[in-house]
DRENBASE-794418 format. One record per residue: x, y, z of N, C-alpha, C, O in turn. Coordinates in steps of 0.05 Angstrom, whole numbers, plus 5000, padded with zeros to 4 digits. Layout:
# residues N
XYZXYZXYZXYZ;...
This chain:
# residues 402
161132536652163232326652162332096635160231986639;163932026614163131806597163731536611165431526629;162331326602162731066613165130936599166231046580;166030706610168330566598167730476570165530386564;169630516552169330436524169730136521171730036531;167930006507168129716502169329676474167829666454;171929636473173229616446172429356432172229356408;172029146447171228896435168428906422168028796401;166629046435164029096423164229256398162929196378;165929466398166329626374167429456352166529476329;169429286357170729126337168828926324169128846301;166828846339164928646329163228746306162028596291;163229016302161729136280163329146253162229236233;165829066254167529086231168528816221170128686234;167528716198168328456189171328416185172428206191;172728626177175628596172177128546197179428446196;176028616220177428576245176928296257178028236278;175328136244174827866254176827666243176127446235;179327746241181527586231184027676245184027886259;186227526242188727606255191127626236193327636245;190527636210192827646192193827936187195927976176;192328136197193128416193192228586217189928566226;194028756226193328956246193329226231195329296218;191129366233190729606217191629856232190229956250;194029956225195130196236195530406214197230586217;193930396193194030586171191230706167190430746144;189830756189187030836187186631116176184531186166;188731286178188531556167188431546137187531736124;189331326125189031286096186331166088185631186065;184931056107182330936102181630746124183130556129;179430786138178630606160177230356149176630346125;176930166167175329936159172330006159171530206171;170829836145168029896140166129736158166529506162;164129876168162029746184160629526168160129556144;159929316182158429096168155729196158154829116137;154429376173151829476164152129646139150229656123;154329786136154829946111155129756087153929806067;156729546091157129356069154529226061153929196037;152829156080150329026074148429216060146929146042;148429476069146729676057147429716027145629736011;149929726021150829755993149829525977148729555955;150229285987149329045973146329045968145328995946;144729115989141829115987140929325967139029265951;142129555967141329755947141729665919139929685902;144029555914144729465887142929235877142329215854;142129065896140528835889137528895887136028755873;136629115902133729155904132729415893130429435884;134429625893133329895886135330045867135430285868;136729905851138830025834137630145808137930025787;136130365811134930505788135530795790136530895811;134930945769135331235769133431365788131131275792;134331585800132631725820130531905805130931985782;128331955819126532155810124232065793122432225786;124231815784122031715767119531665784119731665809;117331615771114731585785114031305791112031255805;115431105780114730825786115730745813117430875825;114630525824114930465852117830425861118630535882;119430275846122230225855123830485855125530525872;123230655835124630915834123831095858125531235869;121331085865120531235889122031135914122931285931;122230865916123630745939126630825939127730895959;127830815915130630885913131131175920133031235934;129431345910129631635916129431685945130931845957;127531555958127031585987129531496003130431636021;130631265995133031166009135431356006136831416025;135731445981137931635976137631895992139531996003;135232005992134732256007135232216037136232396050;134431986047134931936075138031926081138932006102;139531826062142431826065143532106066145232156082;142532276049143432556048142732696074144332856085;140332646084139432766109141132676132141932846149;141832426133143532316155146332436153147432506174;147332466129150032576126150132866136152032946150;148033026129147933296139147733306169149133466182;146033136180145633136209148233056224148733166245;149832886212152232786224154133016230155633016249;154133226212155933446216154533706225155733926223;152033686234150633906245149634106224149334346230;149134016200148334186178145534126168144333926177;144434286151141934236137142434116110144634146099;140433986099140733836074141634016051143233946034;140534266050141134446028143934566031144834716013;145334506053148034606057150234406051152634466055;149534166042151533956038151333836010149233845998;153533726001153633575976155433345980157533365994;154833115967156432885968158032865942157032925920;160532785944162232755920164232525924164232395945;165832465904167632235905169932255925170832055936;170832505931173032535950173032825959171933005947;174432875981174833155991176433315970175733545966;178433195959180033325938178233425915178433655907;176433245905174733315883172733535891172133715875;171633515915169633715924170933985926169734185918;173334005937174634265939175334375911175134615906;176134195893176634275866174134385852174234595839;171934245856169434345844168634615857167734795843;168934635883168334885897169935115886168935335882;172435075880174235285871173335395844173935625836;171835235829170935325802168535505803167935645783;167135505826164635675827164835885849162836025853;167035915862167336105883168136375871170236415859;166336575874166736835862168037025883166837075904;170437115876171937285895172637545882172837565857;173037755898173838015886176538005872178237845880;176938165852179538175838181738255858181338395877;184138145853186538205869186138125899187138265917;184737905903184337805930186937675940188737605925;186937625966189137475979188137225991186037216004;189637005987189036745999191136686020193536716016;190236596044192036506064191836196065189736096073;193936056057193835766055195735646076198035726077;194735456091196435316110198335126097197434956081;200835146103202934956092202934696108204434516101;201234676128201034426144198934236132198534016143;197634316111195334176100196033946081198133956068;194233766079194033576056193633736031192233946032;194733646009194533795984191633835975191134015958;189733675985186933715978185933995982184334095967;186934116004186034386011188034596004188034816015;189834535985191834725976191734755946191534975935;191934535931192434545902190234695887190834845868;187734655895185534795881185735095885185135245866;186535185908186735475914189235595900189235825892;191435435899193735525884193035565854193835765842;191535375844190735395815188935625811189235775791;186935665829185135895826186636155828186036345812;188436175846190036425849191536485823191736715815;192736285811194236315787192436405764193136585748;190136275762188236335740187136625742186736755722;186636715766185236975770187137185782186137395790;189637135783191637325792191237425821191537655827;190437235838190337295866193037245879194837125867;193437345903195937315918195737105939193637085953;197736935942197836725962199736815984202036895979;198836786009200536816033200636546047198536426053;203036446052203336176065203336196095204836356107;201636036107201336026136202835776146201835556143;205235816157206935586164206835516194206935286200;206435706211206335676240209035596252210335406241;209935726273212435656285212335396300210235316310;214535256301214734996315215935036342217835186345;214734916362215734926390216334646400215034456392;218334626417219134356427216834206441215434326457;216533956433214433796445211633836434209733696442;211334026416208734086404208734096374206734026361;211034186363211134206334209634456325208934626341;209134486299207734726289204734696294203534486289;203534906304200634916310199435176298200535386303;197235146284195835376273194235506295192635376308;194535766298193035916319192036186308193136276288;190036306320189236576312191536776314191736956298;193336726333195536916337197536916314198437126305;198236666304200136666282198736696255200136726234;196136696255194636766230194337066227194537166204;193937206249193237496248195037666230194037836216;197737626232199437806215199137756185199937926169;197937536177197537476149195037586137194637596113;193237676155190637776146190738066138192338226149;189138146118188838426110186038466100184438286099;185438716092182738766082182338646054180138656044;184538526043184238386017183938086020183537946001;184037986045183737706049180937606042178937706053;180837426023178237316015177837026023175536936027;180036876027179836596034182136516052184536576047;181536376073183536236090182835946089180635866093;184935776083184535486081186435346100188835406100;185335176117187035026136185734766144183434706137;187234606157186334346166185334356195186434506212;183334196201182334176229184434016245185034086268;185333796233187333626246189333536224188433446203;191833566229193833486210193833186206193833036226;193833086181193932796176196732676180197032436177;198632846187201332756193201932796223202932616236;201333036233202033106261199933006281200632966304;197432986272195332916291194433146309192733106326;195533386304194833616321192033726315191333756292;190533776336187833886333188034186336189034296356;187034336316187134626316184534736326182334616322;184634966338182235096349180835246326181135486322;179135096312177835206288175835426295175535616280;174535396317172535606324173935876328172936076319;176135866342177636116347178836226321178936466317;179736046304180836136278178636256261179036456248;176236136261173936246246173236526256172636696240;173336566282172636826292174737036283173937266276;177236956281179337136272178937206242179137436234;178336996226177937036197175637226192175837396175;173537186207171037336201171137626212169137776209;173337706224173737986229174238146203173838386203;174937996182175338126156172738096141171937876135;171438316134168838296119169138136093170838196077;167437936090167337776066169337556065169237396046;171237526084173137316084171837046091170037036108;172736836077171536566081173636376092176036396085;172836186109174535986120173835716109171535626112;175735576096175335316085177035116100179435136101;175734916112177034726130176934446120174834346112;179234316120179534026114179233876140180933896158;176933726143176433586168176933286166176033136183;178333196145178632906139179932766163179032546171;182032876174183532746195182332766223183132626241;180332946225178932986251176432816253175832706274;175032786231172332666231172232376242170232306254;174232206239174131946250174331936281173831726293;175132166293175832166321174032336339173832286363;172832536327171232726343168632806329168532786304;166632886344164132976332164633246318166033426328;163533266294163733506278161133656280158933546275;161233916286158934096286159734346272160834526284;159034366247159934586230158734856240160035066237;156334856250155135106259156635206285157035446287;157235026302158735096326161535206319162535386333;162735086299165435176291165435446278167335596279;163135506265162935766251164435786225165236006216;164835556212166335556186164535616163162135616165;165735686140164335736116164135486098162035426087;166435346097166535096081167934886099169934946113;167034636097168234416113167734156098165534106089;169833996095169533746081171033516095173033566108;169933276093171433036101170532796084168532816070;172032586086171532346070170332126087171432056108;168132006078166831796093168431546095168131386113;170231496076171831246077173931266098175331066104;174331496111175931516135174231496160175331476182;171631486156169731486179168031236178165531256181;169231006172168030746174165830696153164130526156;166030846131164030816110165130786083167430696080;163530846062164330796034166031026023166431226036;167130975999169131165988167631395974167631415950;166531575990165331825982166032036003167031966025;165432285997166032506015163732696017161832676001;163832886035161733086039163033366042165133396054;161633556030162433846033160134006044157833976035;160734166064158734356075159434636066161834706064;157434786059157735076053155435216067153135156062;156135416084154035566098152335716078153135766055;149935776086148135926068149236196060148936286038;150636326079151936576073154036546052154236696033;155736336055157836286036156736206009157936275988;154436076008153235985983152436225966152136195942;152036455978151236685963153436775944152836925925;155836695949158136775932158736555911160636585896;157036345909157636125891155836145866153536215868;157036085843155436045819154735745818154335625839;154635615795153735335794155235195771155835305750;155834935777156934755757154634595744155134435725;152234625754150034465744149134545716149834755706;147534375703146434435677144634685679143534745700;144334825656142935085656140035065665138935255676;138834825661135934795668135634705697133334675706;137834665712137634605740137834865756139934985759;135534955765135335225777135335235807135035445819;135634995820135634985849137935145861140035165848;137635235885139735395898141135245920142935355933;140434985924141834825944144534745934145134755910;146234655952149034595945149234355927151034345909;147534155930147633925912147134005883148433895865;145234185879144634275851147034425840147734395816;148434575856150634735847153234575842154734635824;153534365859156134225859155933925855157933785851;153533815856153233525856154133375832155633185834;153433475808154233355783153733055781155232915767;151732955796151132665795153532495802153732275791;155332605818157832465822157932285847159932145851;155732265862155732095886154231835879151831845871;155531605882154231355877151831315896152131335920;149531255884147131245900147331035922146431085945;148430805915148530585935150330665959149930555981;152330835954154130915976152731135993153031126018;151331315981149831515997147731376014147231446037;146431166003144331026017145430896043143930836061;148030836044149230706067149930896089150530796111;149831156085150831346105149231336131150431386152;146631296131145231276157146331056175146031076200;147530856164148630636181150930736197151430646219;152430926186154631046202153531206225154531196247;151531366219150231526240149131346262149431406285;147831136254146630946273148730826291148230776315;151130776280153330646295154030806321154730686341;153731076319154431236342152231266363152531396383;149931136358147831106378146131356382146531556369;144131326400142231546405143431786419142332006418;145631736432147131956446149931976434151831896447;150132076410152732076397154932216411157232126410;154332436425156532586439157732406461160132416465;156032246474157132066494159031856482161131796493;158131756458159831566444162531696436164631576440;162431936426164832076418166632126442169132106439;165532186465167132226489168531976497170831976505;167131746495168331496502170631426483172731326491;170131486457172231436437174731606443176931506442;174331856450176632036456178131936480180631936479;176731836500178131726524179831486516182131456525;178631306501180031056493182431126475184631016479;182031306456184231376438186531516453188831486446;185931666474187931786490189731566503192131596505;188431356512189931136525191730996506194030936512;190730936482192330776463194630936452196830836447;194231196447196431356437198531416459200931456453;197631416484199531456506201631236508203831286515;200830996500202730766501205030806481207330786489;204330876457206330916436207931166441210431156440;206631386447208031636452209931616476212131726476;209031476496210631436520213231286514215331366524;213031086497215430936488217331116472219731126476;216131256452217731426434219231636450221531706443;218031746471219331956486221831856502223532006509;221931596506224231476521226731446504228931406514;226431476477228631416459229931676449228531856439;232531696453234031936444234331946414234832156402;233931706400234331706371231731756356231631736332;229531806371226931846359226132146360226432276381;225032246338223932516338220932486333220132386312;219232576352216332576348215632836334216433056343;214132816313213333056298210433116305208532966298;210033336320207433406330207533406361209633386373;205133416373204933416402205933156414204932946406;207833166432208932926443207332806466207732576474;205432966476203632876498201132756486200232826464;199932566501197532426490194932566496192832456491;194932806506192532956513190532966490191133056469;188132856496186032836475185133116466183933136444;185533316481184733586473186733706452186033886437;189133596451191233696434191733536409192633646389;191033276410191733106387189832866385188532786405;189832746362188532486357190732276352193032356348;190032016353192231816351193331766323193431536314;194131986310195631976285198432066293198932306297;200331876295202931926307205031896286205231676273;206632096282208832086262211532136276211732306294;213531986267216132016279218331946259217731816238;220732026264223031946248225231846267225231916291;227031686256229231576271231831706260232331706236;233331826278235731956270237631776255238331556265;238431856231240231706215239031476200240531316188;236431446201235131216187232931316168231431496175;232731186145230631256126227931136136227930906145;225831296135223231196145222230956130220930786141;222730946105221930716088223230466099221930256101;225730476105227230246116226030156142225829916148;225330346159224130276185221530126182221029926195;219730236165217130106161217529826149216129636157;219229796129219629536117220829336137220129096136;222429426156223529256177221229166196221228936204;219429346202217129276219215329066205214528876217;214829116179213228926164214528656161213228446160;217228646161218628396159218528226184219027986184;217728356206217728226232214828176243214428046263;212828296229210228296241208028326220208528336196;205528336229203228376212202028656216199628696211;203628846224202729116228202729276202204729266187;200529396195200429566171200529856179198529986185;203029966178203330256181204730366156205130206137;205430616155206330736130208630926134209231006156;210030986112212131186111211431376088210131296069;212431626089212031806067211132086076211432156099;209932226057208932496063205832506064204732706073;204532306054201532276056200132516045198032606056;201132616022199932846008200133106023199033306014;201433106046202133356060205133406055206733436073;205833426029208633436021209933696029212233706036;208433916028209634176037210334166066212434266074;208634046082209134016111211633846116213433926130;211633616103213833426109216533526098218533516111;216433616073218933706060219933976070222334006077;218134166071219034446076218834526105220734646116;216634466118216234546146217934366165219334466183;217734106161219233916178222033866168223733766183;222533936143225233906132226133616128228433546133;224233446119224733156117224933056088224832816084;225333236069225533146042227932976038230133036048;227632746024229832576018230432356039232332206035;228832346061229432136081227031956085226731826105;225331946064223031766066220631876081218731736087;220732136087218532256102218432156130220532126143;216032116141215732026168214731736169213731636149;215031616192213631366198211031446211211031586231;208731366199206131446210204631206220204231006206;203831216245202031016258199431156263199231326280;197331076248194731216251192631016261191930836248;191831066286189930896299187131026302186931266299;185130856306182430946312181330796336182830636348;178830836342177730726366177630416367177430306389;177630286344177529996345180229866349180429616351;182330016350184929906357185129866387183930016402;186729666396186729596424189429666437191429706423;189429676463191829726478193829496473196229546472;192829256471194629026467196029046440198328976437;194529136419195829176393198029386395200229336383;197629596409199629806411202129706426204329766418;201629556447203929446462205529256445208029256447;204229096429205728916411207229066390209528996383;206129286381207529456361210029576374212129576361;209829666398212129776412214329566414216629626411;213629316420215629106422217029056396219429026395;215429056374216629016347218429256340220629216331;217429496345219029736338221529746354223629816344;221429666380223829666397225829476386228229526387;224929246376226729046364228129156339230429116334;226529306323227629416298229729636305231829646293;229129806324230930026331233329936346235430066347;233129706359235329596374237329436357239329336367;
């Protein structure tokens, strides 16, 4: 049993939260940054901003700091250093991965239509270039839950030609948490099939353990997890056996950074990653459990209000159960454009929420059928948001809808 979560203590670590001119309800687009992360970036640039690998003292220090950052990043997601690479974004890392993934001719890709385009567009492009076949995984929608990816609705799409399945751990629109371990087990019944998971919307809310999940590829962005604007990609050692390299011909290492790194990760940002790991303390699982409990409480306030209104449609799981969803809540108002609703909220308050498709355009337009109405209104919270903030948002929203 986790102890009570101290939201005020958590907020004290974020400089942006030490003001009252803005309430941050757009965290799925980018979370606020830890003060220790900002200080680390500043210190690196002022004290050790040199090229890595040289033999002089400052270069040795810089290389050591950078390597410690990479080690911390790998540890954060339960991986080894040779299994991860840092890059500018999840979108870019998946794009780079698609260029070196060697697959049999006439393969089949199963792509989730519930995903952010980061985990779709690269695979669509690869399929077109190499004449592979795409099968779309849409998942049926059920009342009060919305569409959910499961092994059961994946199974009919799999065949002995399946080479790649790509899906999201948590939808950045619906907030739904998918059972990735069970999905991975289903995928791996097909010899040689790989599972590529977008973990961007899950990583700010739950502990990630790629080995426990059994995935082949997994990526998320650190700027959604209280850090700098870089991302990380994991590839299992088995999956790496199918990869060639984007590195220069004289770079002969077999680790993922050599194959995919392309010197694309800013050293000062990598150096700051241990500060994120430190933030979760010596018993990170306990911290994550406390976060999940707190987030369940704050999303219950908003979801509870939304369920009382006949003019509101909640897209995704309508219940606040932490096992089923994270506090990324999307809804629409019958007969009203989502853009107009958000602008009305902004006109009455200092809440920063959003409208649109959030790069999950296939989900919003095709699966949810919301093309042309401004997409959804999305309220995306994290552990540093408070119950009082959510109650005030409900008051403002009620005024707008009334």
